[in-house]
N, C-alpha and C positions, 0 to 999 in steps of 0.2 A: 504493500499500501504506500501510494506517496506521501509525503510529509504535509501537504499542503490539505489534504481530503482529513488528515486523523484527527485533526484538532473540532472541527463541523461536524463528524461521528461520535468523536467522543463527548463533546456537549451534547448531540441530541441522544446517545445513550443514556448518560445523565440525566436526564431530562425526564426521559420515559421511566427512570427508576425511581423519581423523585414521584412522578405524576400516579406510578402506582402503588408507591406507598401511601399516597394521600388516599388513593381509592381505596386500599384496602383496611383503611381504617386509621385512627389517630396516629400519628408519628410519635416515636420514642423521645424519650428526655434526651437519649444520645444525638437522634436526627435533628431534634430540634436545638441542641447545643453548637451541633457543627453548624448551623445555618449562621451561627452568632461568634463573634469574638468574644472574648471573656474580658468583661470591663474591668481594667486596671486602673483604679479611682481612690482619686482624694478628694476629700469635703474642701472647699474653700468656704469661709464662714465669717462673713463682715456685721459689724452691729451698729453702725452709724450710718447717717444720711450719705454720705458720701464716700464709704467705708471703699467701694470699688472704684474710686477713681485716684488719678494723680501716680507719681513715680512708683511709690513704693508700692502701693498693690499691683503696677505691671511688673515689677521686678519680684516681688513675692508669687505671683503666676508663674513666671520665668523658673523660680526656685523648683516652685513644683513640679513643673516641666521635667527639669532635671532629674526628678525620680523615675524618670521613664515611665511614668503615668500615661492613661492613652486616654482615660476619661478624667472628668471633673465634675461634682456635683455643688451647684453654687444656690447659696442659702438667701433666701428673703424671709423676712418672718415679720406675721402681723401681730398685733395684741388682744388680747379682752384683759378687761381693767382686772377682773378677778373670774374665778371659776364659775358663777352664776351669770357674769354678764353672756350678751347675747350680740353682742356688735363688735365687730372685728375693726381695729385699726391699723391701717398699714402706710398713714403717711407722719407719723410720728420720727422723733428723735432716733429712734431705735432700728428703723427699718431703713435698707439701703433706699435710695429715691430710683425712679423708674431707669433716668440716663445712665445712673453709675450702673445697674446690673444690665443693661442694654451694651455697655460700653465694656465691660469684663466679660460677657456672652462673645463679642466682636473680638477682643484682644485673646481671650482664649482658643476661639478660632481660628485666626492668623497664627498661634501656635503651632497649630496643627491637633489641638485638642479637641474631644468631643465633649459636649456638656447635659447634662442633666438638670435641668432647672428645679429645683426641691423647695416649693413654700413650707413654712413652719407655722404654726401658732402657738405662741404660748402666752403667758400671764403677765401682767405687768406691774400689778400691786398686790399680789395673794402670795406670800412664802412656803406657805400650809398647806398648799396644791400645786399639783404640774399639768401638763397639757393632758396626760391620759386619765384624767379625772374629768374632763369637760364633759357634760353632759347628764350634770346633776341638775336639770330643768324640774319645777314641779308642775306642769301642764301643758298641753301640745302648742296653746301658744306661744309658750316660750321657746320650746323647740323649733317652730317655723320661723322664729324671728331669728333663732340662731341658723338656721338651714340659709336663709335668704342672704346673710350677710354672708356665709362661709362660698355660697355659691358667687356672689359678687369678686369676694377677693380670690376666690381659684380663678375665675376665669378671666381675671384681669391678667393673672401672671399665663393662664394658657395662651390667652392674645401675644403675650410677650414671646413669648416658647414660640409660637407661631411665625412671628413678625421677624426674628434673630434667626431662624432655623437651628434652634434646640433640638439634638438629636433624640430626647429622651425627657418626660416629663413625669414627675412624682405628684398626685391629686391628692395626697395626703400625709400624714406622719403622727403616728402614736397617740391617735385619738381613739382610744381603747373605748370609752366612754359611750362613742357614738357609732360603732362596727356594729350593732346590734339592729341597728335601724338601716338592714339592708338595702332597701327599696331605693330610699332616700338616698345611699351611697349610688346605688346603679343610674338613676333620674342624674346627679352630679356628674357622672363618668360618661353619660351619655351626652351630654351637654358640652362636656370635656370634648368630647371626638369631633362635634360639631364645629368645633374651633381650632382644635391642632391634631394634626393627623398623624402623629409618631407615636411611637409607643408609649404607653402609659403604665406606669406601678403605684402601688400604695405600699408604703413604709411600715409594715408591723412590728411590734415588738414582742410576741405572745409565743414566739414558736415554742418555748420551753414550758410556760405555765398553762395557755390557753390558746394551744394551737387549732383548734377548731370555731374561733371565737370570729374570725372573717370566713362569710361564706357567700361573698360576691368575687373572690378571684376570677371565675369564668370570664367576667366582665374586663379583665384587665390582661396586659401581656405579658408581666412578669409579677413573680411574687417577691414583694419587697420586707426584709427583716432588716432591723437594727438589732445589732447583736453585742449584747454588754455582759457575756455568759460568766460565772464564776466559774472555772475552770479547776480550781486547787484550792484548798484550804490553806497550803503553805505561803509563810510570807516570802520565800526566797525560792521559789518552785524551778525545777532545772525545765529545760525545753521539752524535755521527755513528760514530764507530770502535766504540762499543759498541752501536749498532743495526746495525751490519755484523756483528759478532759474534753477536747474536742471531737476525740473519737465516739464520744457517748451524744456528744451535741448533733453530730453531723447524723446519726441516726434520725433523729427526729426529724432534721431538715428534708432530709432524702425523703421520708415517708409523706411530710409536705407535698414535696414537688412530685410524688408517684400519685397521689390521689388525686391533684388537678391535673396534672399532665402537663405541668408546664415549670420551667427551671426557676430558681430561688435566686431573687440578686442580692445581696447581702450590702444594703443601702447606709449601713452606717456600722463600722466597727472600729472602737479606740479602746488606747489604756495611757494613762499618765505616766509621767516618768516621776512617778512620786513610791514611797515604799508602802506595801501593801497595797497595789492598783490591782494586782490579779485576783484580792481577795473581793474588792468590791466596784469593778471598773468602769462601774456609770457614775461613781461618785465625784461629781466635777469640784465638791466644795473642799475634800477630803484634806486634811491638814499632815504634813510629815515632812522630813528630809527627802532630798531630792534621790531617786534612785531609777539612774539611767539604764543598770543591768536588765532589772525587773522587765521595764518597757520594752527593751530590745528582744529578750527573750519571749514576749508574748507576740511580736513582730512575727518575729522566726517561727516559733510555733504557727499564728494561725495562716502563714503564708506558704507554708510549709504542708500544710493539711489541707486548703483549700484546690490543690495544685490536681487537675485531672479529673475533677468531679464532674462528671455531664449535668448532674440535677443544679449544679451552679452556673450562673450567668455572668459574676464578675463580683467585686467587693469595694466599698468605698471606705478609705480611711479618714477618721475622725481624729481631728482637724487641723488644716492649715489656715491662717490669718493672712489677712492683707497686710495686717501691721509687723514690721520687720523685727519690732524688737521683741517680739514673742517668739521664744525658742532659746536654742543654747543649753550651753552644760550646767547651769542653775535654775532652768526652769521645771517646774512640776505640772506643767500644763499638758493637754494631749496631743501637744503639737509635736512630731517628729522632728521639726525643723533645726539642724544645728545639733542633733542628737547622735548615737550610734543607730537609733532604731530606722534614723533618716538613710544610712548605708545599708542596712537590711533592706529596705522597700526599694532601692536603687540597684541592688544586686539582684533581688527575687523578680522584681519587674523585668527585668532583661530576660528572664527563660518562658518558656512556653507555660500557662496556666491551664 
């Protein structure tokens, strides 16, 4: 066979095989994964009006790109005053303005990064509650007010995602108190699809505690999970200790993916460089001495254990700041910037996942 005919015939054969796979029933998770690249992601998080404007933000995004990440999730946070409030404000001092969001999306694209826009809702003046408790409403009228405000909020950012060519959109994050209202979520998702045509994901956080809580995964393209798991009880665990914890966690993640027939995307995972970080990885207020080693080990274990899993679509490390002063060997935050964890990220992201 002459070479010039080989490629067209190969392409036709692959097309026929793919078509037969679809005709014979749902494709496997391995086939789904083969159609997608593994999303090697880092979360870029700003909390001021101009967070994503200026030379510092651009330099920080270049530093993120140097980790060999291929994707970035970009955060935009709206706020309820407290857990009982029904109106989401996304025009205040702690929400990046639209111009800066658009600027950073465009800049990330210029660097060759793909972007997931990931709007959050937080509580502005309610330290005793968190976003997972939103939904403590006493009557249907309050619920409808909240859904109306959320619809306006999320469609606003879906419009930005569409206008800027964002490659993926997150429809919500850790809104545990709302997911029982599946029909409301299905309606929101359908309206988002009228605005934005790309892949959609919801970022749940309950795969360990209540994997059955979200019942609308079929309306989305990926199953999102924010992971801050306790992998060990040891203050100074080995990488092997952490990998053992991952093995237990992956059983639950795989079961969720197989139940719904679509891959899980780790929409957040992070560890601080503080003593005891592996014991309470979600605790952003934990005080203690710097521990760069435990953060490095947690990164090493996580990146090692997710590799080669066809039921995983990717992962996003939490978090990278536009402020260049956050990071370095004296910093206890989640940021890996300027720490041994960044070197692990850079080396592992070079490898096939």
